[in-house]
N, C-alpha and C positions, 0 to 999 in steps of 0.2 A: 683808185682801184674800182673796177667795174662790178656793179652789183646787179645780178639778173633777178628780176621779180617775175614770178609765175606761180602756177599751181604747184603746191607741194603735197606729196603723198602723206596722208595723216600718220601720226606716230602710232606705235603699237599701243601705248596707253590710251590714246584717243579712240582707236579702233575697238579695244576691249571694252571701254566705257560705252561706246555706241552700241556694240553688240548686246551687252547686258541690258542697257536701257531699252533697246528695241525688243529684246526677248521678254522683258518684264511688261512692256506695253502690249505686245501681242498676246501674252498669256492672260493679262488682266482683262483685255478686250474680249478674249474668248470666254473667260469666266463671267464677264459682265453680260455678254450675249446669252449665255446659257441661263444665268440667273434671271435675266429679263424675260427670256422665253418661258421659263417655269412660272415666274411671277405673273406674267400676262395670262398664261393659260389658266392658272389657278384662280386669279381674281376674276377673269372674264367668265370662267365656268361658275364661280360662286355667284356672280352678279346675275347671270342668265338664269341659274337655278332659282335664285331668290325671286326674280321677276316672274318666272313661270309659276312658282308657288302662289305668289300674290295674285297672278292673273286667274288661276283656277279658283282661288278663294272668292275673288270678285265675281267670277262667272257663276258660281253657285248662289251668291247673293242675288245676282240679277235674275237668275232662273227662278229662285224662290219668290222674288217680288213680282215677277211677271205672271206667275200662275193664277193669282186671284183675278188679274185683269184690273182695268180702271186705274192704272198706275201712270203717273207723269214720268216718262222715261228719262228726260233730261235731268230732272231733280234727282232721280235715282242714281244716275251716273256721277253727278257732281258730288254726292255724298259717299261715294266709294272710297275706302282707305287705300293709301299707297299710290295714288295717281299724281302726286306732286311732281311737277316738271314734265309730265307726260299727258296722256289723255286716255279716256275710255270711250269706245265706239261700239254701238250695238245696231245690228240689222234685225228688225222685228216686223214680220208680216209685210215685207217688201219696203219698209221705210227705214231710213238711216238716222241715228241719233248720236251726238258727240258731246262730251263734257266740256272741253275747252277749245278744241280746234274749230276753226271756222267751217271747214268742210271735211269731216273725218273720213268719209268714204274716199275722197280723192287723194288723201294722204297715203292711204294704204295701197300697196302695189296690187295691180289687177290679178296677178297670178296667185297672190296670197288670199285675196278675197274669194276668188273662184274655188280654190281648194277647200277653204273653211266652209263656204256655203254648200259645197258638195258633201260635207259631212266629215271631213278629216281635220284634226287639229294641226296647226302649222305655226312656224315662227320665222322671222326674217329681220335682219339688221338693215335699217334704212336711214337716210339722212333727211332730217326735218329742220329747216331753218339753219342749215350749215352745221348742225350738231348731230351726232350719232344717236339713234334710238333703236330700241328693240320692240318689234311688233309681234304679239302672241295672239293667235286666233283660235277660238274654242267654239265649236258648234253646240247649240242648245236645241236639239230637235224636240224636246218635250214641250217647249213653248214656242216653237216655230221661230227661233231666233239664232243669232250668232254674236258672240262677244269677242271684241278685239281690245287688247290692252297694249298701250304704247308707253314704254318706259324710257326715260332720258338716261343715256350712258355717258353724259359729259363728265360727271364726277369720276367715273371709272377711268376715262381718258386722262383726266388731270392727275389721278393717282399714278397711272402708268407713266405719264410724262415726268412726274417727280421721281419715280423709281429710276427711269432711264437717265435723268440728270444726275442723280446720286451715284449711279453705277458708273457713268462717264467720268465724273469727278474722281471717284475712287480709282478708276483705271489710270487717269492722268497722275494722281498722287502716287499710285504704285509705280508708274513709269519713272517719275522723278526720284522716288526712293530707290528704284533699281539703278538709275543713273548714278546716284550718290554711292550706293553700295558698289556698283561697278567701278567707279573711280577709285574708291578706297582699295578694292581688290586689285585693280590694274596697277595702282601705285605700289601695292605690296608685291605684286608679281614682277614688276619691272625694276624694283629697287636694286636687286642684284645685277641686272643688266646695266643700270646707270653707274653702279660702282665699278663694274668691269670697264665701261667706257671711260670713266674718269681715270681709272688706274692706267688704261692704255695711253691716254693723253699724257699723264705724268711720265710714263716710260718714254714716250716719244719726245718729251721735252727734256729728257736726260736724267730724270729722277729714278735711278736704277734701284733704289731701296724700296720702291713702291711694292706693296703686297696687299692682297685682299684679306680682310679679317675672316676668321673661321665662320663657316655657315652652320646653322642649326637645321635647315631643311635638307632632307636627304637628297632631293632632286638637284640641289645647288652644290652639294659637297664636291661632286666630281668636277664641276666647272671651276670652283674656287681652287681646288688642289691642282688641276691642270694649269690654270693661269699662273699660280704661284711657282710651280715647277718651271714653266716657260720663262717667267721673269727671272728666276734664279739662274737658269741656264744662260739666258741672254746677258745677265750681269756678269757672270763668270767669264763668258766669252769676250765681252767688251773689255773687261779688266785685264784679261790675258793678252788681248791684242794691244791694249794700251801699254802694258808692261813690256811687251815685246818691242813696240815702237820706241818706248823710252830707253830700253836697254840698248837697242841698236843705235839710237841717236847718241847715247852717252859713249858707246864704244867708238863711234865715228869721230867724236870730238878730238880725241888725242891725235889720230893721224891727220885730221884736218889742221890742227894747230901746227904740227910738224910741217905739213905741206905749205901752210901759209907763211911760216918762217922761212922756208926754202925759197918760196916765190918772192918774198921780201928781199932776200939776198940777191936773187937774180934780177929783180927790178932795179937794184942799185947799180948793177953792171949792165943794164939794158943797152947803153950806148956802145958797149964793147962787143955786142952780139951782131952777127950778120943779119941781113934783112929777113931771111926765112926764120932765123932764131927769134927775132923780135915779134914776128907774126905769131909764131907758136907760143911765145910768152904771153902775148895779148889774149890768145884763146884760152890759155891756162888761167889767166886772171879772171876772165869772164865765167868760166866753168867753176872756178873756186868760189867766186862770189855766189853763184847760183847754188852750189853745193852747200855752202854755209847757210844760206837762207832756207834751203830745204830742211836741213838738220834743225835749225831753229824753229821752223814751223812744225816739224814733227814732234819736237819736244813740247811745244806749247799745246798742240792738239792732244797729245797723249796725256799731259797733265790734266787737261779739261775732261777727257774721257775717264780718266782714273779717279777724278774727284779730288785730287790733291791740290789743285789750284783754286783755293777758296777766294771768292770775291772780297775785296776790301772797299766798302762804300765810304764815301766822304762827300762833304758839301763842295760842289764845284760850280763855278760860273760857266755856263755852257758856251757862250760866245767867246770868252777868253780861251777856253780849251780848243775850240775849233780854229780860231785865228792862229794860235801857237803851233798847232799841228801843220797848218797850211804853210806857215813861214819856215818850218823845218823841213818841208818836203822839197822835191826837185823842182817845184814851180813856186818859189817864194812870193812872186808877184801876183798870185792868184787872188781874184776879187772875192771877198766874203760879204754877202749881203745879209743883213739881219733885220727882221721885222721889228717895229717899235715894241710890240708886245713881248718879243723874245729878248730884248735887251736886259742885261743884268738878271737873267733868269738863273736862279740857283737850284741845282738838282743834286740828289743823292746818286753818285756815280762811282764806279770803279775807274779811276782816272787812267790807269795803265791800260786797261782793256779798251776803253773808248778811244784813247790815243792810237792804239794799235789798229782798231777797226777803221778809223778815219784814214790812217796812213795806208792801210791796205787798199781802201777804195781809191785813194789818189794814185797809188802805185798801179793799180789795175787800169785806171784811166790812161796812164802814161804808156803801159805795155800794150793795151788792146783797143783804146778808144781815141788815139790821136792826141792824148793829153787832156787834163781837166780844163774846163772853160769857166766854171762858176760854182760857188758853194753858197747855198741859201739856208738860213735858219728861220724857222717859223714855229709858232705856238698855236695849238688848237685846244679846245676844251679837254683837259686831262692828259695832254700829251705834247711833246715837242718833236719836231721833225727836222732832220738834216738832209739836204738834197745835194748830191754831187753830180754835175753835168759834165759830159765829155764831148769831144769833137768827132767822134767816130760815126759809123754808119748805123748805130743802134743795134739792138738785140731783138731777134724775132720772137714771137710769142712761144713757139715750141721750146726755145732755149732759155727762157727767163727763169725757170725753176732749176734747170740743169746746171746753170753757171755757179750755183751755190753748193753743188755737190763736191765732195772731195776728189781731187785729182782731175777735175774738169778743166779742159783746155779751151782757152778763148779762141773763137774762130778767126780773130784778126791777128793772132800772134804768130811768130815764126818758130818752127820746130827747133828746140834746143835753147831758145832764149826767152821763151814765154813764161817761165817759172814752173813750179811744181804743181800748180793747180790747187793750192791749199789756202790762198789768200782770202777768197770770198767765203770759203767754208769757215775760216776763223772769224770773219766778220759776223756771219750768222750766229756762231757760237757765242761770241762776246755780247752781241745784242740780246740773245736769248737769256743770258745770265741776268740782264737788266729787266727782263719781262717784256721786251719790245719785239719789234718785227722789222725785217729788211726785205725790200723787193726792188725790182727794176722795172722802169716804164720808159715811155718815150719822152725825151726832153722837148720843151716848147721850141727851143732853138735848133732842133735836130740833134742826132746822136742819142745816147742813152742817159737816163737819169736814175741813179741809185739813191733810194730813200731809206733812211733810218728813222723809225718812229719809236720814241721812248716814253713810257708813262711818267708823268710828273708826280712824284711821291711827296707826301706832306712832310714839311721840314719842321 
């Protein structure tokens, strides 16, 4: 069997899970960005306000110390509070002094210096040594000076980085939680659909008593009720058709018995008939045989549809069953090859059904495939396979499923002698009862190969 590997559209459950996870991620990211924005704005505002307050306090101290004169400015700047991690810079009577920086004047942007020296307080964020700093400039006209306070903002950046990391992890955790909740919700939402799908498979496999359990959700009640009504109507129709076929078949058996007895009498007097009478008698014998087979097939398939033909499983050696059916067929010398692993394989089978299925495959090969050429038995993990090869022209891909339909006519048969078209349908029905599968493929030697695959049940 050919398996095509390719991209498969995601299931409804997977799509629902992905949508809810993505929604949770986007929502948590949006909330994280908003929270980060507010936190950044608040912390930055608080840090700048604190730095400005400290700068003005320091500026007043510098102004008060410079008024008397004879002050060593560098020592004054070094003793100012709040300059840890930054620096204090003073311009006094045209000279520049700094507390810790090698050249405080060059660290300050020219625009900031010019504005403060012109008599206007100003502030600016700048990068010093790869770290962000806040520079606050305050003019001191009373003492012909200007004070500049440079505060390190690295701690603020680290705090903001930690907040961003925490919010990102929270967003990811929310997305994972959203995916888990989405999966649970998707499973809850798709559970009724899975039940409907499984019930549909059971109906297709012939379990006509399949019904969905009552639903508690109002949205699902209509679906459950409609499905159960449909299944009930389908069961009643199939049972009605099966009873009709069974009744017709039973009614036909009596006249067929009479006709068969009459033909038996005529066959005993065959030599006394003229040539045209013998030809007509031969045609009657062929049609009678075909009619009897049709009635037998109709009875069997109607019993299967109606559920009255219950399987009778028993332990059977698979190779012995296949060999016996081949010996009883119209080609008793047919070769049966058995893999070593398949020899003496004992399985739980309905012997009558499997004998009939194999006999139908052999008869189909005689009627439509030029006769069977080989039968092969093999065992694979968990299953046993029976392959029947014929000498025909094979079956095209479009017809490989159709040949198992009821009343399907083989393309190689002759009208009127090819059978009723129920043989392969009965094969599929008998194999289905065993939980197996049957299909047709190309034979390695040419022609068609019909394969029956049966699960190996524990003994």
